[in-house]
C-alpha positions as CSV (number, residue, x, y, z in Angstrom):
1,X,-43.2,-3.6,-3.5
2,X,-46.0,-4.5,-2.6
3,X,-50.0,-4.8,-3.0
4,X,-51.6,-4.8,-5.9
5,X,-48.1,-4.6,-7.7
6,X,-46.5,-6.3,-5.1
7,X,-45.4,-9.8,-6.5
8,X,-48.1,-11.8,-5.2
9,X,-49.3,-10.6,-8.8
10,X,-50.4,-13.3,-11.2
11,X,-46.9,-13.5,-13.3
12,X,-44.4,-12.2,-10.5
13,X,-44.2,-15.4,-9.3
14,X,-42.1,-19.3,-11.1
15,X,-44.6,-20.7,-12.9
16,X,-44.3,-24.7,-12.1
17,X,-43.7,-24.5,-16.2
18,X,-40.5,-22.5,-16.3
19,X,-39.5,-24.8,-13.2
20,X,-40.2,-28.3,-14.8
21,X,-38.2,-26.5,-18.4
22,X,-35.4,-25.2,-17.0
23,X,-35.1,-28.1,-15.0
24,X,-35.1,-30.5,-17.7
25,X,-31.7,-28.5,-18.7
26,X,-29.6,-30.2,-16.0
27,X,-28.5,-26.8,-14.8
28,X,-26.4,-25.6,-11.8
29,X,-26.2,-23.0,-10.2
30,X,-23.6,-20.1,-11.3
31,X,-24.6,-21.1,-14.6
32,X,-25.3,-18.0,-16.9
33,X,-29.0,-17.8,-18.8
34,X,-29.1,-15.6,-21.8
35,X,-33.0,-14.3,-21.8
36,X,-33.7,-12.9,-25.1
37,X,-36.2,-10.4,-25.0
38,X,-38.2,-7.4,-24.9
39,X,-41.0,-5.9,-22.7
40,X,-43.1,-9.2,-21.1
41,X,-44.3,-10.1,-18.1
42,X,-42.9,-13.7,-18.8
43,X,-39.4,-12.6,-18.2
44,X,-40.6,-12.0,-14.2
45,X,-42.2,-15.8,-13.7
46,X,-38.1,-16.7,-15.3
47,X,-36.1,-13.9,-13.7
48,X,-38.6,-15.3,-10.3
49,X,-37.4,-19.6,-11.4
50,X,-34.0,-18.8,-12.5
51,X,-33.6,-17.5,-8.4
52,X,-34.6,-21.0,-7.8
53,X,-32.2,-23.0,-8.9
54,X,-29.5,-20.3,-8.1
55,X,-28.4,-19.3,-11.7
56,X,-27.9,-16.2,-13.4
57,X,-29.8,-14.2,-15.2
58,X,-29.2,-12.1,-18.2
59,X,-31.7,-10.6,-19.3
60,X,-31.2,-8.9,-23.0
61,X,-32.8,-6.6,-25.6
62,X,-34.1,-8.3,-28.6
63,X,-34.0,-5.4,-30.4
64,X,-30.4,-4.9,-30.2
65,X,-28.4,-5.5,-34.3
66,X,-27.8,-9.1,-34.5
67,X,-23.8,-9.1,-34.7
68,X,-23.8,-6.7,-31.1
69,X,-26.3,-9.6,-29.8
70,X,-23.4,-12.5,-30.3
71,X,-21.2,-10.6,-29.5
72,X,-22.4,-9.7,-26.9
73,X,-23.7,-14.1,-25.4
74,X,-20.5,-14.8,-26.5
75,X,-19.1,-13.1,-23.7
76,X,-21.3,-14.2,-22.2
77,X,-21.1,-17.9,-21.9
78,X,-24.3,-18.9,-21.7
79,X,-25.5,-22.8,-21.1
80,X,-28.7,-21.4,-22.0
81,X,-30.7,-18.9,-24.7
82,X,-33.5,-18.4,-24.1
83,X,-36.2,-16.1,-25.9
84,X,-39.3,-14.1,-24.3
85,X,-42.5,-12.1,-25.6
86,X,-41.4,-11.9,-30.1
87,X,-37.8,-12.8,-28.6
88,X,-38.6,-17.1,-29.9
89,X,-38.0,-17.3,-33.1
90,X,-34.4,-14.0,-32.9
91,X,-33.6,-17.0,-30.2
92,X,-33.0,-19.5,-32.7
93,X,-31.0,-18.1,-35.0
94,X,-28.6,-16.7,-32.5
95,X,-28.2,-19.6,-30.7
96,X,-27.8,-21.7,-34.6
97,X,-25.2,-19.1,-34.9
98,X,-23.6,-19.9,-31.5
99,X,-23.2,-22.8,-32.7
100,X,-22.0,-23.0,-35.8
101,X,-19.5,-20.3,-34.4
102,X,-17.8,-23.0,-31.9
């Protein structure tokens, strides 16, 4: 894409804050980061930030049922689960469930 809808648009590039936030977790290239959310512009910054670190981003739809999300996350084995958009509250519930299960 180029022009008005290309990567040069605000939100399409990794924000410095997103990069700093990811850097605090000391993830290694190839580590999986699961992002639980819906349609939100924040995903572009997260996608580009994870790519900059060589991380694998697994985008997970927040509309899926909690049992399905737990099963999927247990298979993906993410080192980090983040929420974006409206899913930030649900992320903490899922993270707590995964921690208690392991």
